[in-house]
Backbone bond lengths (Angstrom), bond angles and torsions (degrees), N, CA, C in turn:
res aa  C-N    CA-C-N  psi(-1)  N-CA   C-N-CA  omega(-1)  CA-C   N-CA-C  phi
1 M - - - 1.459 - - 1.525 109.56 -
2 L 1.310 116.85 129.80 1.453 122.91 -179.17 1.526 109.88 -118.89
3 T 1.334 115.55 149.77 1.459 122.07 171.33 1.516 108.34 -114.58
4 D 1.328 116.01 127.08 1.460 121.06 171.83 1.518 106.50 -83.32
5 T 1.329 116.30 107.23 1.460 120.68 -170.81 1.519 114.19 -85.35
6 H 1.332 117.25 2.38 1.468 118.32 178.11 1.518 109.76 -161.58
7 L 1.320 115.71 111.38 1.466 120.85 174.92 1.518 108.89 -159.85
8 H 1.353 115.09 173.37 1.460 120.90 -172.51 1.529 109.33 -134.68
9 L 1.313 115.84 71.01 1.460 121.13 -177.69 1.516 112.66 -71.28
10 N 1.324 117.51 -11.38 1.460 121.42 178.74 1.522 112.93 -75.67
11 R 1.313 118.66 -10.78 1.457 121.00 -173.67 1.529 111.90 -76.55
12 D 1.332 114.38 160.51 1.462 120.40 -177.65 1.522 112.16 -59.11
13 E 1.330 117.66 -28.04 1.469 120.59 -179.74 1.529 112.50 -57.01
14 F 1.332 117.48 -21.89 1.468 121.09 -178.39 1.526 113.16 -111.07
15 A 1.322 116.67 5.64 1.462 119.48 -173.23 1.530 112.41 -63.61
16 A 1.329 117.15 -34.11 1.461 119.94 -172.85 1.520 113.88 -86.06
17 D 1.325 118.37 -20.44 1.468 118.81 -172.19 1.528 113.51 -144.53
18 L 1.322 117.93 34.52 1.457 120.50 -176.48 1.523 112.04 -58.91
19 D 1.315 118.33 -43.02 1.463 120.05 -179.13 1.525 111.17 -61.15
20 E 1.332 116.95 -40.05 1.463 120.67 178.68 1.525 110.77 -67.91
21 V 1.322 116.75 -38.95 1.468 121.25 177.77 1.526 110.14 -60.56
22 L 1.318 117.12 -45.51 1.459 120.78 179.50 1.527 111.26 -66.23
23 A 1.329 116.68 -37.35 1.472 119.85 178.38 1.516 111.08 -65.19
24 R 1.333 117.45 -42.08 1.467 119.86 178.07 1.520 110.78 -64.71
25 A 1.321 116.58 -36.54 1.463 119.58 178.43 1.526 110.53 -63.26
26 R 1.313 116.41 -45.99 1.470 119.15 179.64 1.528 111.12 -60.94
27 E 1.318 116.25 -39.87 1.466 119.65 178.20 1.525 111.39 -62.41
28 A 1.333 116.55 -30.24 1.467 121.35 179.77 1.524 112.36 -87.24
29 G 1.335 117.47 1.38 1.452 120.91 178.20 1.514 115.06 92.19
30 V 1.330 117.24 10.59 1.465 121.31 178.33 1.525 107.13 -97.81
31 T 1.321 116.72 111.12 1.462 120.56 -170.05 1.518 114.64 -115.25
32 R 1.331 118.03 -8.70 1.461 121.97 178.37 1.519 108.81 -134.79
33 F 1.336 115.88 150.35 1.459 121.88 -173.63 1.524 108.84 -142.08
34 L 1.315 115.86 133.35 1.460 121.31 174.52 1.519 108.03 -109.44
35 N 1.316 115.75 103.80 1.461 121.57 -177.96 1.523 108.87 -87.60
36 V 1.319 116.13 124.41 1.462 121.93 -166.29 1.524 110.93 -110.32
37 G 1.323 115.71 129.76 1.457 121.17 176.42 1.511 112.53 -79.99
38 Y 1.334 114.92 156.02 1.467 120.32 177.51 1.525 112.04 -134.61
39 D 1.315 117.59 -4.82 1.450 124.26 169.85 1.522 106.05 -157.22
40 L 1.326 117.38 -177.99 1.457 118.78 -175.61 1.526 111.43 -64.89
41 E 1.330 117.62 -43.37 1.461 120.33 -178.70 1.529 111.63 -61.21
42 S 1.327 116.94 -46.47 1.470 119.29 -179.03 1.522 111.12 -70.07
43 S 1.314 117.59 -29.52 1.461 120.20 176.31 1.524 110.41 -66.36
44 E 1.320 116.34 -43.73 1.464 119.77 176.79 1.530 110.50 -63.56
45 A 1.346 116.45 -38.85 1.462 120.08 178.41 1.524 111.08 -66.15
46 S 1.326 117.77 -35.64 1.462 121.22 178.23 1.521 110.72 -63.09
47 V 1.313 116.49 -43.17 1.458 120.32 178.69 1.528 109.95 -64.89
48 A 1.323 116.72 -41.32 1.468 120.13 178.99 1.531 111.00 -62.35
49 L 1.326 117.02 -41.38 1.474 120.51 176.35 1.519 110.99 -60.78
50 A 1.325 116.07 -44.20 1.460 120.22 -178.71 1.524 111.76 -64.82
51 E 1.315 116.54 -30.52 1.462 120.03 176.94 1.529 111.33 -69.86
52 R 1.334 116.45 -33.67 1.468 120.30 -176.83 1.521 113.00 -85.71
53 H 1.346 116.83 -26.41 1.458 120.80 -174.33 1.522 109.53 -124.95
54 P 1.320 118.81 111.13 1.467 120.38 -175.72 1.522 114.16 -63.70
55 E 1.338 117.79 -18.52 1.462 120.18 -179.95 1.533 112.69 -85.71
56 I 1.329 117.16 -3.73 1.465 121.38 -178.19 1.525 110.04 -104.97
57 L 1.341 115.96 130.88 1.455 123.87 169.58 1.525 108.13 -106.22
58 A 1.325 116.73 165.88 1.466 120.08 -174.58 1.519 111.52 -129.11
59 A 1.338 114.54 149.91 1.461 122.55 167.82 1.522 107.48 -125.22
60 V 1.319 116.51 147.92 1.463 120.87 -177.10 1.520 109.62 -127.51
61 G 1.333 116.18 136.56 1.453 119.37 179.95 1.512 112.01 174.22
62 V 1.335 115.20 177.27 1.462 122.99 -179.62 1.524 108.89 -118.74
63 H 1.311 115.23 119.54 1.463 125.13 179.38 1.528 110.09 -65.55
64 P 1.331 117.88 151.37 1.473 118.63 176.81 1.521 114.00 -58.19
65 H 1.341 118.04 -27.45 1.468 119.19 175.84 1.526 111.44 -60.18
66 D 1.327 116.13 -28.70 1.459 121.50 -175.79 1.521 112.04 -108.37
67 A 1.325 116.22 23.49 1.463 120.39 -175.83 1.522 112.84 -59.21
68 L 1.332 117.63 -27.03 1.463 119.98 178.51 1.520 112.13 -65.85
69 D 1.329 117.74 -13.32 1.466 120.21 172.59 1.522 111.16 -67.29
70 L 1.335 116.34 -20.41 1.461 121.05 -177.31 1.524 113.42 -112.73
71 A 1.315 117.46 -34.10 1.465 120.76 -170.97 1.518 110.59 -139.49
72 G 1.322 115.19 156.81 1.447 120.69 176.12 1.514 111.83 -83.37
73 A 1.334 115.47 173.51 1.457 120.65 179.57 1.528 112.02 -63.29
74 D 1.341 116.31 -18.30 1.462 120.53 178.57 1.533 112.75 -84.05
75 G 1.338 116.96 -1.38 1.446 120.54 178.41 1.516 114.62 84.35
76 R 1.319 116.85 17.39 1.468 120.30 177.49 1.526 109.50 -108.45
77 L 1.330 115.96 138.88 1.457 119.57 176.01 1.524 109.50 -62.78
78 T 1.322 116.18 140.29 1.452 121.75 178.62 1.531 109.75 -96.12
79 S 1.319 116.16 165.62 1.465 118.93 177.12 1.524 110.23 -64.50
80 A 1.347 116.95 -37.26 1.463 119.69 175.71 1.530 110.06 -64.11
81 G 1.334 116.04 -38.82 1.454 120.20 178.71 1.517 112.22 -64.41
82 E 1.323 116.82 -37.44 1.461 120.15 177.02 1.525 110.56 -62.19
83 R 1.333 116.56 -37.79 1.468 119.60 178.63 1.527 110.90 -68.43
84 V 1.345 116.85 -37.66 1.467 119.65 176.21 1.522 109.99 -62.41
85 L 1.324 116.72 -43.74 1.468 119.98 179.01 1.524 111.49 -61.86
86 E 1.313 117.18 -38.27 1.456 120.82 177.38 1.521 110.80 -62.79
87 R 1.334 115.90 -41.72 1.464 119.32 178.84 1.525 110.93 -67.69
88 L 1.338 117.59 -40.40 1.460 120.28 176.75 1.525 110.86 -61.54
89 E 1.312 116.98 -39.42 1.457 119.44 178.51 1.524 111.23 -63.57
90 A 1.320 116.66 -39.11 1.466 119.89 177.10 1.520 110.45 -64.70
91 L 1.332 116.97 -42.94 1.465 120.30 178.14 1.522 110.97 -63.20
92 A 1.322 116.94 -37.54 1.463 121.27 -177.43 1.521 112.11 -63.80
93 A 1.322 117.44 -19.08 1.461 120.62 178.53 1.523 112.25 -79.30
94 H 1.333 116.74 -9.86 1.463 119.89 -179.61 1.525 109.41 -66.02
95 P 1.327 118.83 138.63 1.471 120.21 -176.55 1.519 114.67 -64.92
96 R 1.324 118.94 -16.62 1.462 121.17 178.75 1.518 112.31 -91.90
97 V 1.320 118.02 -3.12 1.469 121.88 178.62 1.519 108.77 -91.69
98 V 1.341 115.73 124.81 1.464 120.43 -172.96 1.525 113.40 -120.32
99 A 1.343 118.39 -1.98 1.465 119.57 -178.22 1.524 109.51 -161.32
100 V 1.324 115.03 160.39 1.462 122.73 171.30 1.519 107.20 -102.83
101 G 1.320 116.35 120.60 1.453 118.83 -178.94 1.505 111.82 166.74
102 E 1.351 117.14 164.21 1.440 120.59 12.19 1.514 109.57 -98.08
103 I 1.315 115.51 138.16 1.457 122.41 -175.41 1.524 108.78 -131.03
104 G 1.320 116.74 157.24 1.465 117.98 177.33 1.509 113.31 150.42
105 L 1.341 115.18 -142.96 1.464 122.71 -176.58 1.518 109.47 -134.80
106 D 1.326 116.49 138.85 1.466 121.67 176.31 1.514 108.75 -133.67
107 Y 1.341 115.79 100.48 1.456 121.58 178.42 1.524 111.94 -92.65
108 F 1.323 117.45 -0.03 1.465 120.59 179.51 1.515 110.40 -77.39
109 R 1.312 117.19 -51.76 1.467 120.64 -179.64 1.529 113.03 -94.77
110 D 1.329 117.39 -27.15 1.472 120.97 178.94 1.523 111.69 50.39
111 L 1.312 117.22 47.12 1.461 120.60 -179.48 1.518 112.80 -76.48
112 S 1.329 117.11 -14.35 1.460 122.03 169.77 1.517 108.10 -126.34
113 P 1.337 117.61 149.39 1.468 119.27 177.86 1.523 111.02 -57.11
114 R 1.306 116.75 143.80 1.462 119.90 -175.38 1.523 113.53 -61.26
115 P 1.343 119.90 -38.52 1.478 117.37 175.53 1.526 112.70 -59.78
116 A 1.331 116.66 -36.43 1.465 119.90 177.74 1.526 110.58 -67.55
117 Q 1.337 116.80 -40.42 1.457 119.73 177.70 1.531 111.26 -59.09
118 H 1.313 116.28 -45.61 1.461 119.61 -178.34 1.527 111.08 -65.43
119 A 1.323 116.94 -41.08 1.466 119.64 179.42 1.518 111.16 -64.59
120 A 1.346 116.49 -42.64 1.465 120.05 178.86 1.526 111.14 -64.67
121 F 1.314 116.24 -39.95 1.458 121.62 178.71 1.528 110.29 -60.65
122 R 1.335 116.21 -51.19 1.468 119.94 -178.75 1.518 111.68 -60.84
123 A 1.317 116.09 -43.43 1.469 119.56 -177.80 1.521 111.18 -62.54
124 Q 1.322 116.90 -36.54 1.459 119.26 -177.98 1.528 112.24 -81.48
125 L 1.316 118.20 -24.63 1.459 120.42 169.49 1.534 109.94 -63.82
126 V 1.317 115.46 -41.78 1.468 120.05 175.64 1.526 110.03 -61.86
127 L 1.338 115.80 -44.83 1.464 120.51 179.46 1.527 111.07 -59.08
128 A 1.334 117.07 -45.60 1.461 120.83 -178.08 1.518 111.08 -58.66
129 D 1.326 117.01 -42.77 1.459 119.00 178.63 1.529 111.15 -68.40
130 R 1.330 115.95 -35.99 1.466 118.46 -178.82 1.531 111.57 -65.98
131 V 1.331 116.29 -37.16 1.468 119.29 -179.19 1.527 112.00 -95.19
132 N 1.335 116.37 1.77 1.474 122.66 175.36 1.526 112.12 59.74
133 L 1.339 115.69 50.55 1.460 121.15 177.57 1.524 109.70 -126.15
134 P 1.338 117.14 151.07 1.468 119.99 172.33 1.524 110.61 -70.67
135 V 1.324 115.97 169.86 1.463 121.52 -178.00 1.524 110.39 -114.03
136 I 1.320 114.96 153.56 1.461 122.04 169.78 1.520 106.32 -113.93
137 L 1.322 115.67 114.28 1.463 121.95 -172.01 1.524 111.11 -95.56
138 H 1.324 115.70 128.34 1.461 122.28 169.75 1.524 106.35 -104.51
139 I 1.324 116.63 113.15 1.464 121.18 179.15 1.516 107.74 -131.37
140 R 1.323 116.72 121.66 1.455 120.14 178.41 1.521 109.89 -136.88
141 D 1.314 115.51 122.55 1.470 122.60 -177.83 1.524 111.69 53.10
142 A 1.343 116.45 32.35 1.463 120.12 -177.75 1.527 110.93 -150.88
143 Y 1.334 116.75 32.76 1.461 118.30 -177.26 1.523 112.16 -64.28
144 A 1.322 117.62 -42.80 1.465 119.39 -179.37 1.525 110.47 -62.54
145 E 1.328 116.16 -42.24 1.464 120.35 -178.97 1.527 111.23 -68.56
146 A 1.333 116.73 -40.14 1.464 120.05 179.73 1.525 111.18 -67.20
147 I 1.337 116.64 -40.90 1.460 119.98 177.41 1.520 110.37 -62.65
148 A 1.327 116.62 -41.18 1.466 119.73 177.57 1.526 110.41 -62.81
149 E 1.325 116.98 -42.16 1.462 120.70 179.15 1.531 110.87 -63.32
150 L 1.321 116.38 -45.38 1.459 120.36 179.50 1.531 110.93 -64.79
151 T 1.314 116.35 -37.72 1.465 120.19 -179.84 1.518 110.58 -69.24
152 D 1.332 116.34 -44.95 1.465 120.53 -178.51 1.525 111.48 -67.09
153 H 1.333 115.68 -41.28 1.459 119.78 -178.45 1.522 111.73 -74.25
154 G 1.318 115.29 -35.29 1.458 121.80 -170.03 1.512 108.73 106.41
155 L 1.321 116.56 134.00 1.460 120.45 -176.42 1.518 110.35 -62.36
156 P 1.342 117.48 143.01 1.465 119.20 176.63 1.522 110.52 -59.55
157 A 1.309 115.95 139.59 1.467 120.07 -173.25 1.515 112.30 -59.35
158 R 1.341 117.31 -36.56 1.458 120.45 -176.68 1.530 112.42 -95.30
159 R 1.351 117.92 2.61 1.469 122.71 -177.28 1.530 109.75 54.31
160 G 1.345 118.42 -137.34 1.451 119.69 -177.68 1.511 112.57 150.41
161 I 1.339 115.71 -146.99 1.459 122.69 -171.66 1.525 109.53 -123.00
162 M 1.325 115.70 132.63 1.464 121.06 171.14 1.528 106.57 -88.95
163 H 1.314 115.12 93.83 1.467 123.34 -172.99 1.527 111.41 -65.35
164 A 1.357 114.40 147.08 1.465 121.41 176.56 1.523 110.53 47.78
165 F 1.321 115.87 49.66 1.457 119.72 -172.61 1.519 110.63 -57.71
166 A 1.345 114.91 129.32 1.459 120.73 179.37 1.523 111.04 -139.34
167 G 1.336 115.64 21.16 1.449 119.28 179.89 1.521 112.11 -83.94
168 D 1.319 114.70 177.77 1.459 119.64 179.87 1.531 109.92 -92.08
169 E 1.320 115.50 -174.04 1.469 120.77 -178.19 1.525 111.37 -57.91
170 E 1.322 117.20 -41.83 1.464 120.66 -177.60 1.526 111.23 -62.86
171 V 1.340 116.40 -43.77 1.460 120.35 179.66 1.528 109.94 -67.02
172 A 1.330 116.21 -40.68 1.466 119.59 178.85 1.527 110.25 -59.40
173 R 1.307 116.58 -45.84 1.469 119.96 179.89 1.529 110.27 -63.52
174 W 1.329 116.89 -42.23 1.469 119.96 178.29 1.521 109.70 -56.17
175 G 1.333 116.44 -46.63 1.456 119.72 -176.77 1.516 113.04 -65.92
176 V 1.324 116.48 -51.80 1.474 118.45 -173.85 1.522 111.31 -69.78
177 E 1.327 118.16 -32.20 1.458 119.89 178.54 1.531 111.83 -67.55
178 R 1.329 116.15 -19.05 1.463 120.61 179.23 1.529 112.55 -105.16
179 G 1.315 115.97 9.19 1.453 119.48 171.51 1.507 116.58 95.72
180 F 1.342 118.13 6.28 1.461 120.39 176.32 1.527 109.86 -85.07
181 L 1.323 115.42 151.65 1.459 121.77 170.54 1.518 109.39 -98.63
182 L 1.310 116.65 149.73 1.459 122.23 178.04 1.527 108.55 -95.86
183 G 1.320 117.23 123.31 1.457 121.77 177.46 1.521 109.58 -85.40
184 I 1.328 116.64 114.45 1.457 121.71 -175.50 1.526 109.43 -108.77
185 G 1.317 115.71 126.15 1.459 121.08 -177.22 1.512 113.22 -124.56
186 G 1.329 115.56 -159.51 1.451 122.87 -173.99 1.516 116.15 -52.05
187 P 1.344 120.11 -35.20 1.462 119.20 -178.69 1.525 114.91 -57.21
188 V 1.339 118.73 -20.17 1.469 119.56 177.84 1.523 111.32 -63.43
189 T 1.329 117.71 -18.07 1.466 121.57 179.86 1.522 112.77 -90.84
190 Y 1.341 118.80 -5.78 1.459 120.96 -176.09 1.526 110.86 -78.61
191 K 1.306 116.33 144.77 1.465 120.95 -176.88 1.524 112.33 -59.10
192 T 1.312 117.16 -37.65 1.462 120.61 -175.08 1.528 112.76 -90.19
193 S 1.334 118.01 1.21 1.456 120.99 -175.25 1.527 111.36 -67.54
194 L 1.312 115.24 138.88 1.463 121.69 173.60 1.523 111.98 -90.31
195 L 1.338 116.93 -5.49 1.454 120.27 -176.04 1.529 113.76 -58.95
196 P 1.336 119.74 -43.17 1.466 117.57 179.55 1.527 112.95 -55.95
197 E 1.318 117.37 -40.23 1.461 120.33 177.89 1.525 110.87 -67.32
198 V 1.339 117.54 -42.71 1.461 120.59 179.15 1.527 110.58 -60.28
199 L 1.337 116.73 -39.58 1.459 120.27 -177.55 1.526 112.58 -64.98
200 T 1.320 117.93 -22.92 1.465 119.20 178.01 1.529 111.80 -68.30
201 H 1.328 117.37 -11.75 1.463 120.99 -179.32 1.532 112.57 -100.42
202 V 1.347 116.87 1.72 1.458 121.05 174.53 1.529 107.30 -125.90
203 T 1.319 116.80 -169.72 1.460 120.51 -177.17 1.526 109.76 -126.46
204 P 1.323 117.83 167.01 1.466 119.93 176.19 1.526 113.47 -60.05
205 R 1.315 118.24 -18.56 1.464 121.41 177.02 1.521 112.50 -73.61
206 D 1.330 117.01 -8.12 1.462 121.10 -171.34 1.528 113.99 -104.87
207 V 1.330 118.84 3.71 1.458 120.08 -171.32 1.518 111.69 -129.05
208 V 1.332 113.91 156.63 1.456 122.90 163.26 1.523 106.89 -131.42
209 L 1.329 115.97 168.71 1.464 121.91 -175.43 1.521 110.05 -113.41
210 E 1.334 115.90 145.45 1.461 120.79 -177.18 1.518 109.63 -151.56
211 T 1.325 115.64 162.48 1.464 119.69 173.59 1.521 112.90 -108.66
212 D 1.345 118.06 -33.75 1.468 122.82 -167.46 1.526 110.36 61.22
213 A 1.335 116.86 25.06 1.466 120.88 178.71 1.532 109.78 -53.91
214 P 1.333 116.52 135.58 1.476 129.10 17.71 1.532 115.28 -92.09
215 W 1.332 117.89 12.49 1.465 120.85 -175.93 1.533 111.28 -104.48
216 L 1.325 115.71 170.68 1.470 124.95 171.45 1.529 114.34 54.62
217 P 1.326 118.35 52.41 1.469 119.25 178.70 1.526 111.49 -68.66
218 P 1.324 116.68 148.88 1.465 120.17 177.33 1.526 111.14 -77.66
219 V 1.314 115.56 164.98 1.465 121.38 169.03 1.535 106.93 -62.96
220 P 1.332 119.63 133.95 1.465 129.79 12.64 1.526 113.87 -102.54
221 H 1.334 117.95 27.69 1.468 120.95 -173.23 1.528 113.24 -104.91
222 R 1.321 117.91 12.90 1.468 119.71 -179.45 1.517 110.13 -58.47
223 G 1.333 114.96 139.82 1.452 120.23 -178.11 1.514 113.51 91.67
224 R 1.343 117.49 -6.10 1.456 121.85 178.33 1.527 109.82 -112.92
225 R 1.315 115.27 171.49 1.464 119.49 172.72 1.528 108.69 -64.87
226 N 1.311 115.99 131.40 1.454 119.76 173.85 1.522 109.38 -79.35
227 E 1.325 117.21 151.86 1.459 121.27 175.93 1.521 108.83 -149.61
228 P 1.334 117.29 161.32 1.471 119.68 -170.09 1.525 115.02 -64.15
229 S 1.319 119.06 -23.85 1.465 119.30 177.88 1.522 111.66 -61.39
230 Y 1.337 117.19 -25.17 1.458 120.53 -179.15 1.529 112.33 -74.14
231 L 1.335 117.13 -7.52 1.460 119.35 179.25 1.525 111.35 -58.79
232 A 1.335 116.87 -28.69 1.462 120.18 179.70 1.527 111.38 -61.04
233 L 1.325 117.44 -32.38 1.464 121.03 178.69 1.526 110.68 -69.21
234 T 1.312 116.59 -41.46 1.458 120.70 176.26 1.521 110.57 -64.19
235 A 1.340 115.96 -42.82 1.466 120.03 179.41 1.520 111.09 -60.32
236 A 1.329 116.89 -40.74 1.463 120.11 -179.49 1.525 110.99 -62.31
237 R 1.333 116.77 -40.89 1.471 119.74 -179.55 1.526 111.09 -69.68
238 V 1.315 117.54 -40.74 1.461 120.09 179.59 1.522 110.29 -66.84
239 A 1.326 117.12 -40.48 1.467 120.25 176.41 1.520 110.84 -59.51
240 E 1.329 116.22 -41.07 1.464 120.62 178.31 1.523 111.16 -61.17
241 V 1.330 116.85 -44.61 1.464 120.78 -179.73 1.526 110.73 -60.18
242 F 1.330 116.36 -41.69 1.459 120.25 -177.41 1.526 113.16 -84.86
243 G 1.308 117.35 -6.17 1.457 119.85 -178.73 1.514 113.04 70.13
244 L 1.327 116.95 34.48 1.454 122.83 -179.96 1.521 109.93 -113.28
245 N 1.335 116.82 158.58 1.457 117.26 166.56 1.525 107.80 -80.51
246 E 1.311 115.92 160.03 1.467 119.95 -171.30 1.522 112.40 -65.95
247 A 1.331 117.98 -32.74 1.461 120.13 178.79 1.524 111.16 -65.15
248 D 1.328 116.72 -41.06 1.463 119.99 179.48 1.529 110.80 -67.05
249 L 1.329 116.21 -39.57 1.466 118.61 177.00 1.524 110.17 -63.52
250 A 1.323 117.61 -45.05 1.465 121.08 -179.20 1.522 110.59 -58.35
251 F 1.323 116.53 -42.93 1.465 119.59 178.41 1.527 110.62 -63.11
252 Q 1.342 117.27 -45.31 1.461 119.92 -176.59 1.518 111.78 -64.74
253 V 1.333 117.69 -43.51 1.465 117.88 -177.69 1.525 110.75 -69.50
254 R 1.338 117.82 -28.74 1.460 119.41 174.56 1.524 110.07 -65.83
255 V 1.338 116.75 -43.44 1.460 120.61 176.48 1.527 110.43 -59.79
256 N 1.329 116.42 -42.33 1.463 120.57 179.30 1.521 111.32 -59.69
257 L 1.330 115.75 -47.26 1.461 119.90 -178.01 1.521 110.80 -64.66
258 E 1.326 116.55 -42.38 1.460 119.21 178.90 1.521 110.91 -62.51
259 R 1.331 116.68 -33.29 1.466 120.62 178.48 1.528 110.75 -65.01
260 V 1.311 117.09 -45.47 1.463 119.16 -175.96 1.523 111.34 -76.83
261 L 1.327 117.92 -31.71 1.465 119.83 179.72 1.522 112.14 -84.59
262 G 1.331 116.31 -20.27 1.447 119.27 -177.95 1.513 113.15 70.59
263 M 1.321 116.77 31.32 1.465 121.00 -178.12 1.515 109.71 -157.12
264 E 1.313 116.21 159.71 1.460 121.30 177.75 1.519 109.41 -82.05
265 V 1.324 116.57 133.09 1.468 120.13 -179.83 1.507 112.34 -113.08
266 A 1.324 118.43 -5.49 1.472 120.80 179.99 1.518 109.41 -67.94
267 P 1.349 117.16 151.18 1.465 120.24 177.93 1.525 110.63 -60.61
């Protein structure tokens, strides 16, 4: 049994065939799904999905791309942003919500000004501690800056998952030594990926598996919509790297996820 710890089933890409997507996932051994918000609308949609589907859990938060929903270009929270945070806090009280995310910094696309990204990140770290939930971190081309922010602010009490991990060995060690899990997805199957080498410096206790569907499909599905059934391909590659059989890896990553969420996720 596998849990897809990061995907976005609320998006239009799944509107026409969500039931079939979930059925294919179950056939592939993927039985739990963590649907992750990236703005207020998607966070509300994640909670609604979790209410309709008992196998789906939800995370709520504002992605760095949408940091202007919370803060201005000057790095100050706006009155509208305060209202969004209030709504996120209300959503976080829902029993199907298990994390705050995805939150963090993205210096690759820079779709929001960097001061706004940092302000939104800090505000949601505060929120996560206030509602006593772990975080799901989105960090892209900004590991040094995110580590500095986390260090200066103070690590979130419940830690969480470094989603779509793409850091080097040093960053991986920093994360796992401080109690974060590394979210490993489809890129681990790519020929040019450095992830297999990075994983040799951590242990199976340090990772969870994700798709980020509809994005980042594993080989041989690159160029197509990603979906949770493909998580089995990622699991097979990660098991190979660690020298485990797939059943043992599936058990370990479930234990890892239950540790960070503080709850049982098995059916």
